[in-house]
C-alpha positions, -999 to 999 in steps of 0.1 A, spaced: 372 304 510 385 272 526 399 247 500 390 211 499 393 185 471 358 190 453 359 222 453 393 227 443 384 202 411 354 222 403 372 253 404 395 240 379 368 226 358 352 260 350 386 276 346 402 253 323 378 237 303 345 242 286 328 215 301 290 222 319 290 214 352 269 205 381 280 217 419 259 200 439 265 188 479 245 184 512 233 217 530 258 233 544 283 224 520 297 261 510 279 260 473 268 301 480 307 306 490 319 289 462 296 308 435 308 340 456 340 333 453 337 326 412 324 355 406 348 376 423 380 361 407 371 347 375 386 360 348 355 342 325 326 369 316 303 354 332 260 358 337 245 348 374 209 335 371 180 319 392 145 307 393 132 331 414 137 366 424 145 355 462 172 330 449 185 355 419 190 388 450 206 360 471 228 349 443 239 385 431 222 378 397 187 380 382 163 355 373 163 334 340 131 346 327 138 381 330 172 379 314 162 355 288 126 374 284 110 340 290 75 341 294 61 320 323 43 296 301 52 261 300 85 260 267 66 231 248 88 210 222 75 208 190 45 228 196 18 242 171 31 275 179 73 267 171 90 274 143 120 245 128 108 223 163 113 250 187 86 274 205 92 309 193 85 335 221 89 368 197 107 381 220 133 406 207 168 412 229 181 446 223 219 451 210 233 454 244 213 424 251 224 403 223 264 416 224 260 398 260 250 368 255 273 367 226 304 378 243 297 356 282 316 325 284 300 310 314 262 310 325 255 304 361 221 292 371 216 287 410 192 268 429 191 244 398 168 218 420 138 243 413 146 247 377 125 224 356 135 207 324 116 228 299 124 263 312 163 248 304 152 239 270 139 276 264 172 289 273 186 265 251 168 283 226 175 313 231 212 312 233 213 291 200 192 320 187 226 347 190 253 325 193 260 290 174 227 270 167 245 239 164 259 235 196 237 231 229 238 263 248 244 279 222 284 267 228 283 288 263 297 268 295 272 264 320 276 263 357 244 245 376 246 249 413 223 236 436 210 198 460 187 179 438 176 166 474 162 200 486 133 221 468 118 210 435 107 225 403 71 238 406 49 222 379 11 222 383 -12 189 371 -21 205 342 12 218 332 24 184 337 -4 164 314 10 186 288 50 183 298 50 148 303 48 137 266 84 154 259 104 151 295 102 117 312 107 140 352 101 181 355 136 181 367 163 200 350 182 171 342 155 155 319 162 191 292 171 176 259 195 203 256 212 190 284 213 150 273 232 164 240 259 175 262 289 153 287 283 172 313 300 163 350 285 162 382 307 173 413 294 169 448 306 190 477 312 163 505 324 187 539 297 198 556 304 234 573 270 238 592 273 210 614 300 192 634 279 170 651 287 135 634 252 115 647 228 142 633 253 144 600 246 110 599 208 112 605 208 137 574 227 115 553 201 90 555 172 112 554 189 126 520 198 94 505 161 83 511 172 57 538 148 66 562 140 36 577 124 27 615 157 37 635 160 71 616 122 81 624 133 67 659 162 88 668 144 118 651 111 116 668 126 119 703 132 153 695 90 153 693 83 175 728 48 177 728 43 202 759 74 223 745 71 257 758 106 273 745 116 305 769 115 336 751 150 348 754 161 309 738 148 322 702 136 294 688 120 300 653 92 276 639 95 262 602 62 253 587 53 241 557 25 265 542 27 303 540 -4 313 557 9 291 590 38 313 593 16 342 590 -8 334 616 15 328 643 37 361 637 7 381 635 -9 363 669 24 365 685 30 399 679 -6 411 691 1 392 726 31 420 725 21 448 754 29 482 736 28 502 705 35 492 672 56 511 649 56 506 609 84 511 592 82 514 551 104 508 526 120 529 506 116 517 469 137 532 440 137 523 401 125 491 391 124 462 419 93 438 416 73 431 445 77 391 442 116 398 448 112 422 480 136 404 505 115 418 534 78 432 539 74 465 525 57 479 556 80 461 585 55 458 617 79 455 650 70 458 689 93 458 714 100 426 729 93 407 688 114 385 675 127 385 641 156 374 621 182 390 596 177 386 559 209 403 552 248 405 562 257 433 584 272 453 549 293 479 578 325 457 579 319 452 620 303 416 613 271 421 639 244 400 625 243 375 592 216 364 565 194 339 591 203 355 625 175 358 654 175 382 676 149 402 698 139 437 695 147 455 726 137 494 719 119 510 688 107 538 682 93 559 650 131 562 638 153 534 653 154 502 662 176 483 688 183 448 687 196 421 709 215 389 694 199 355 709 235 339 704 258 363 714 238 385 736 249 413 718 230 447 714 232 471 690 216 499 669 202 489 634 203 508 602 185 503 574 205 480 544 199 484 509 195 457 483 201 460 445 179 448 418 204 446 389 204 438 349 239 430 332 252 455 306 284 464 287 308 485 303 313 510 274 352 517 284 363 477 294 338 458 272 334 442 302 297 421 312 287 444 341 256 450 365 239 487 361 216 488 390 180 492 377 164 494 411 172 499 448 147 483 482 162 499 512 146 491 545 162 473 583 174 444 575 148 420 594 117 397 594 91 388 622 104 351 628 85 336 653 77 312 622 88 312 584 79 290 561 102 254 550 106 268 515 118 306 527 142 290 550 168 274 524 202 287 523 195 299 559 214 281 595 194 282 626 209 271 661 178 268 676 139 256 656 106 243 662 96 220 629 62 210 615 72 189 589 43 164 593 23 182 566 54 184 541 38 182 504 63 177 483 103 159 479 125 175 498 106 196 524 120 176 552 153 176 548 153 211 540 137 219 574 161 196 594 191 204 576 184 241 589 199 232 621 233 232 635 230 203 658 200 178 670 197 190 703 188 223 686 158 209 669 123 202 681 95 187 665 58 201 671 46 168 657 60 130 652 75 125 620 64 96 599 80 80 569 52 95 545 64 132 557 101 123 545 90 123 503 118 114 481 116 112 440 129 80 425 138 96 393 160 120 418 177 92 434 185 76 400 203 104 386 222 113 422 234 73 420 247 73 382 263 110 390 284 94 417 296 69 397 305 86 371 324 114 391 348 131 370 383 127 388 417 147 381 426 123 352 393 135 336 396 165 344 431 170 328 413 145 295 390 173 295 415 203 299 431 189 273 402 190 249 395 223 253 431 233 244 430 218 216 388 225 210 397 264 209 432 263 190 409 239 162 385 268 166 409 295 158 427 277 125 389 262 115 381 284 83 355 266 68 326 284 83 341 313 65 349 299 29 310 290 32 298 325 37 316 337 11 306 309 -13 266 317 0 276 353 -10 296 347 -48 266 323 -54 240 349 -50 256 373 -70 267 349 -98 230 338 -101 213 370 -100 240 398 -110 265 386 -134 255 405 -160 258 437 -143 289 431 -126 309 408 -148 345 425 -137 330 421 -96 317 385 -103 354 375 -115 371 393 -89 346 375 -61 358 339 -74 394 347 -79 393 358 -38 372 327 -31 395 306 -49 430 316 -33 411 317 2 403 276 -8 440 268 -17 461 293 4 436 297 32 414 270 40 435 241 24 468 252 43 444 253 78 435 212 71 472 201 69 487 232 95 460 212 118 477 177 115 509 198 128 498 214 157 482 182 166 510 158 164 527 187 188 500 186 209 503 151 215 537 150 221 537 177 243 540 170 283 527 208 289 511 218 257 501 250 270 532 263 275 557 243 249 580 272 233 576 243 199 540 243 197 536 285 203 561 290 176 542 273 155 508 284 163 521 323 164 533 316 127 502 301 119 484 328 125 507 354 114 505 339 75 466 335 77 465 370 89 488 380 62 464 362 35 435 378 47 450 414 41 455 404 9 417 394 4 402 421 27 402 451 2 383 426 -25 358 408 3 354 429 27 363 470 20 331 470 -9 297 469 6 266 448 -7 261 451 -45 230 472 -50 201 459 -70 163 472 -73 150 436 -61 137 438 -23 144 405 -17 177 399 -32 186 433 -18 182 419 14 196 386 11 226 402 0 232 424 29 223 398 51 250 371 31 280 401 31 270 411 70 276 375 81 310 374 58 322 407 71 314 392 110 334 361 104 364 380 85 367 406 105 360 381 139 390 360 125 409 386 114 415 407 150 418 368 167 448 356 143 464 393 148 462 392 187 472 352 183 502 361 161 513 391 185 508 373 219 508 339 213 482 312 227 467 313 259 431 300 273 426 332 289 435 359 267 417 340 237 383 337 252 391 378 264 398 390 229 372 366 211 347 383 232 359 414 227 358 411 191 322 394 193 304 426 204 319 449 181 352 462 182 370 448 155 407 447 146 403 467 114 401 500 129 425 531 119 456 533 94 476 525 126 464 493 129 458 482 92 498 490 89 506 473 117 490 441 105 507 444 72 475 458 52 481 476 21 480 515 24 451 510 -5 426 494 23 430 527 40 420 548 11 386 524 5 378 528 36 380 566 37 368 568 0 338 546 12 328 569 45 332 596 19 310 580 -4 280 564 19 269 604 28 256 602 -10 249 572 -18 230 551 11 250 518 11 251 516 -23 281 500 -39 299 516 -74 305 487 -93 339 478 -106 324 477 -141 316 515 -140 337 537 -156 330 569 -133 322 558 -102 318 595 -86 291 603 -116 274 567 -102 273 584 -68 256 616 -76 234 595 -98 223 573 -72 224 601 -44 200 617 -65 174 587 -73 176 583 -33 164 619 -27 138 619 -52 126 586 -43 121 597 -3 107 628 -16 79 609 -38 74 580 -10 81 553 -34 107 530 -42 141 539 -61 134 515 -89 103 536 -98 124 567 -102 152 549 -126 168 514 -122 199 505 -112 208 489 -144 198 527 -159 222 542 -136 249 522 -144 246 526 -184 245 563 -179 278 563 -158 294 544 -188 278 563 -218 277 596 -207 248 609 -230 247 643 -241 215 645 -253 177 633 -251 180 611 -279 213 595 -266 194 594 -231 161 575 -244 186 546 -256 203 539 -222 188 504 -214 161 504 -192 152 541 -188 128 549 -220 108 570 -231 88 576 -199 120 584 -178 133 610 -202 101 629 -197 103 629 -162 138 628 -154 155 636 -184 170 674 -182 177 665 -149 198 639 -150 218 653 -179 225 682 -157 241 659 -134 260 645 -164 271 679 -178 282 693 -145 299 659 -135 321 662 -170 327 697 -166 344 692 -131 364 663 -145 379 678 -175 363 656 -201 347 667 -234 320 682 -220 286 669 -236 268 700 -255 233 699 -239 203 703 -258 171 698 -236 
């Protein structure tokens, strides 16, 4: 891609900052080329979405609605159907989709001009749900690509009556979430489509809503009422409505002599009809004017998307086309389009496209006429434009800007000022964005802030400390009598974490902030890197000491279903945050801090590849050997105890495991909750007291006579077998 100052700056913004970016520009300024290059070369993990099926196929992405599972109904903030002021669509993502969302760095939205404000806020809700709930868009960087002076979002009158209570305009820039961010706008200014300076000036004036009488007079000189193009010139008509295009194409095809041939597309897998790039059944005759709807995939560059041609020969199995611009004639092969979804590669853990369906067809459509809407993004040498019936913002500009030159443009009806529809809200937004367009100084400031923000995120232990406190508080409030030793160990670990990690990290932040401020090239400063590596090593070692107490054991067992759910959720949150932080610290301690490396490692860890994964890794990171033993013991016990933890207060942990496993099996057989068989506190008492007979067993707290009557014999046999196996003083069974 030819570099110009604006595209180079946009590239730097995406690669070196976390700032949201609106990349705009006139028709033909290279927005699509920029996206194509970004997908090929950027190290950031990205997902590309677009508002419509055709736009998504063209962008090499998926639709917004399909990726985020958003219904087509309006998203109304604070509606009666919402929870916590947010509309809840009650869609559940699979694990893979959640991992993709959690691990992506960049969300690209192409054709943003057609995205409504409420749709962007619905995306915000989905991202917050599975990422950071306190940051707009969950903390994901947005790249929004499009031209607001082109096609506008579609909103019905009844929908706008509802949405206008929450949004001042339907455009994406009225999104509540976007207004909470400091996004930047960069406008690409170099036009590659048109080289005619006078024509460019005309287009600019229409785009900027400066369509004065002089502009209209110049354009209306291209109104040629008796114009009848020669067939070989290959003019295409751009019309405002679908029915007009269909009527013209059907009529012109019928006027041609000869047989009509029908070519049926081959559709495999999932490929929705609304995304078909051309007709499923393509009807052609010799002499038909056609437009190519795909670039030549053979590498020979014989045709491109939007090129006009004529069918010179056609039979049941082949199509020969002559290009209007070059005169070259060639046999055409079928092309293939893919409908993809994003998945995680099991080996590389990268976000990749998984092909769900394919559409194979000759890359043509009848092209005596197409709608202005479908012409967006295309370029024509010659076009007859009927924009006198334009009904939406940007329609006339889109039509006129498809042409390379003014001489290649013919108006089928004169244009009036009413046909050039412009939205004042768009004009105000554009004017404001231009006044605040970022420069190199702003970029460097944001780049430094991005580096600093990621570093601060690495050494921010407050979320982990808060998760630890939530878990300890649950144990302290509800299980302090059952697990006094475990509670004491938790409290001691929490205090050490607060003193040795949280407070030290706060002081460490002052150090690296000073070094960043003092360094000219902070990213390569050796002193700063040495301090970062040393700090990461220190905190990694501190967390290794806390691992056996905080992360090694499972959530404490309880018969209370509500409490059990709360404990498991709190423990899962604690484990997730601990392992993510620990894995990042281990990586930085070994490799130093580079934004690209940090982001990639964070993404991998976010989808479950935690650093605690085996003996060699534990030893490399300096964790005690007992951690490995605890992990092995835990795996063995899981087959016996169905995810319950042996309390530190139990004198005979293995017996506790056996009793818990028996209880789980019996409860499953009866189809009853486990606590109806025997309560947790009773298992704890039996494991400590080793009752030898029913008289001792009946005195165990929370067991009682009914328990003895039902299960006394079985429990005493389990206790007897355990004592015999371990060489303990065997209780004499008195059954």
